GUGUMI-394471 format. One record per residue (C-alpha): residue in three letters; y, z, x; residue number from 1. Coordinates in pm, whole numbers, padded with zeros to 5 digits. Each point is the difference from the previous one (the first is absolute). Layout:
BEGIN
@aa:ALA&c2:Y&c3:Z&c1:X&i:NUM .
...
This chain:
BEGIN
@aa:MET&c2:04624&c3:01451&c1:10952&i:1 .
@aa:LYS&c2:00140&c3:00112&c1:-00348&i:2 .
@aa:ILE&c2:-00039&c3:00322&c1:-00179&i:3 .
@aa:ASN&c2:00105&c3:00042&c1:-00353&i:4 .
@aa:LEU&c2:00138&c3:00369&c1:-00046&i:5 .
@aa:GLN&c2:00035&c3:00116&c1:-00358&i:6 .
@aa:THR&c2:00273&c3:00282&c1:-00050&i:7 .
@aa:PHE&c2:00016&c3:00282&c1:-00253&i:8 .
@aa:GLY&c2:00231&c3:00308&c1:-00051&i:9 .
@aa:PRO&c2:00323&c3:00005&c1:00232&i:10 .
@aa:PHE&c2:-00152&c3:-00313&c1:00180&i:11 .
@aa:ARG&c2:00043&c3:-00208&c1:-00316&i:12 .
@aa:THR&c2:00368&c3:-00045&c1:00073&i:13 .
@aa:LEU&c2:-00115&c3:-00203&c1:00282&i:14 .
@aa:GLY&c2:-00161&c3:-00241&c1:-00242&i:15 .
@aa:GLU&c2:-00345&c3:00009&c1:-00167&i:16 .
@aa:ASN&c2:-00169&c3:-00192&c1:00296&i:17 .
@aa:ILE&c2:00100&c3:-00036&c1:00357&i:18 .
@aa:GLU&c2:-00160&c3:-00255&c1:00231&i:19 .
@aa:LEU&c2:-00063&c3:00119&c1:00361&i:20 .
@aa:GLU&c2:-00059&c3:-00206&c1:00298&i:21 .
@aa:MET&c2:-00290&c3:00212&c1:00210&i:22 .
@aa:ARG&c2:-00174&c3:-00136&c1:00307&i:23 .
@aa:GLU&c2:-00386&c3:-00044&c1:-00020&i:24 .
@aa:GLY&c2:-00205&c3:00327&c1:00043&i:25 .
@aa:GLU&c2:00295&c3:00233&c1:-00101&i:26 .
@aa:LYS&c2:-00082&c3:00320&c1:-00175&i:27 .
@aa:ILE&c2:00131&c3:00208&c1:-00308&i:28 .
@aa:SER&c2:00202&c3:00202&c1:00252&i:29 .
@aa:SER&c2:00194&c3:-00321&c1:00113&i:30 .
@aa:ILE&c2:00140&c3:-00051&c1:-00343&i:31 .
@aa:ARG&c2:00218&c3:00293&c1:00017&i:32 .
@aa:GLY&c2:00198&c3:-00153&c1:00278&i:33 .
@aa:GLU&c2:00016&c3:-00340&c1:-00147&i:34 .
@aa:LEU&c2:00120&c3:00141&c1:-00318&i:35 .
@aa:LYS&c2:00264&c3:00212&c1:00167&i:36 .
@aa:LYS&c2:00130&c3:-00331&c1:00188&i:37 .
@aa:TYR&c2:-00019&c3:-00190&c1:-00337&i:38 .
@aa:ILE&c2:00210&c3:00266&c1:-00177&i:39 .
@aa:LYS&c2:00273&c3:00022&c1:00274&i:40 .
@aa:LYS&c2:00054&c3:-00387&c1:00007&i:41 .
@aa:HIS&c2:-00023&c3:-00057&c1:-00395&i:42 .
@aa:HIS&c2:00083&c3:00337&c1:-00168&i:43 .
@aa:PRO&c2:00216&c3:00181&c1:00262&i:44 .
@aa:SER&c2:00115&c3:00270&c1:-00266&i:45 .
@aa:PHE&c2:-00326&c3:00088&c1:-00120&i:46 .
@aa:ALA&c2:00018&c3:00391&c1:00017&i:47 .
@aa:ASN&c2:-00375&c3:00082&c1:00006&i:48 .
@aa:ILE&c2:-00101&c3:-00191&c1:00334&i:49 .
@aa:LYS&c2:-00175&c3:00343&c1:00088&i:50 .
@aa:LEU&c2:-00249&c3:00010&c1:-00259&i:51 .
@aa:ILE&c2:-00192&c3:-00265&c1:00156&i:52 .
@aa:ASN&c2:-00128&c3:00253&c1:00244&i:53 .
@aa:SER&c2:-00147&c3:00211&c1:-00281&i:54 .
@aa:SER&c2:-00131&c3:-00278&c1:-00229&i:55 .
@aa:HIS&c2:-00370&c3:-00112&c1:00017&i:56 .
@aa:PHE&c2:-00112&c3:-00387&c1:-00063&i:57 .
@aa:ALA&c2:-00279&c3:-00117&c1:-00202&i:58 .
@aa:ASN&c2:-00155&c3:-00332&c1:-00110&i:59 .
@aa:GLU&c2:-00158&c3:-00070&c1:-00354&i:60 .
@aa:SER&c2:-00269&c3:00248&c1:00067&i:61 .
@aa:GLU&c2:00075&c3:00270&c1:00220&i:62 .
@aa:ILE&c2:00266&c3:00174&c1:00187&i:63 .
@aa:LEU&c2:-00011&c3:-00130&c1:00368&i:64 .
@aa:ALA&c2:-00049&c3:00205&c1:00318&i:65 .
@aa:GLU&c2:00253&c3:-00060&c1:00272&i:66 .
@aa:GLU&c2:-00250&c3:-00208&c1:00213&i:67 .
@aa:TYR&c2:-00077&c3:-00261&c1:-00279&i:68 .
@aa:ILE&c2:00030&c3:-00343&c1:00149&i:69 .
@aa:LEU&c2:00222&c3:-00231&c1:-00194&i:70 .
@aa:ALA&c2:-00109&c3:-00330&c1:-00084&i:71 .
@aa:GLU&c2:00193&c3:-00330&c1:-00112&i:72 .
@aa:GLY&c2:00085&c3:00026&c1:-00362&i:73 .
@aa:ASP&c2:-00045&c3:00366&c1:-00044&i:74 .
@aa:ILE&c2:00168&c3:00157&c1:-00320&i:75 .
@aa:ILE&c2:00078&c3:00330&c1:00124&i:76 .
@aa:THR&c2:00188&c3:00268&c1:-00210&i:77 .
@aa:ILE&c2:00261&c3:00263&c1:00148&i:78 .
@aa:ILE&c2:-00063&c3:00336&c1:-00200&i:79 .
@aa:PRO&c2:00303&c3:00239&c1:00053&i:80 .
@aa:PRO&c2:-00046&c3:00378&c1:-00019&i:81 .
@aa:VAL&c2:-00025&c3:00146&c1:-00324&i:82 .
@aa:ALA&c2:00115&c3:00370&c1:-00126&i:83 .
@aa:GLY&c2:-00066&c3:00119&c1:-00340&i:84 .
@aa:GLY&c2:00042&c3:00339&c1:-00173&i:85 .
């Protein structure tokens, strides 16, 4: 199944949207590994790959738990960690 991943912050250099191919019944936690594979294949010089581990994922209405089960056509946003002062 296909998942549309919207990007922000440092991930925007990968493009505004990334389409990931996932297996039926996969959870949010699986996106991390698939995104790392995608980056290594299509953007090997991306320097912030470790940010994936500390980022959260959301849909249009809420931040999603790692156990959230993905569905075909889901639009998911990766939210990188933010620092302020």
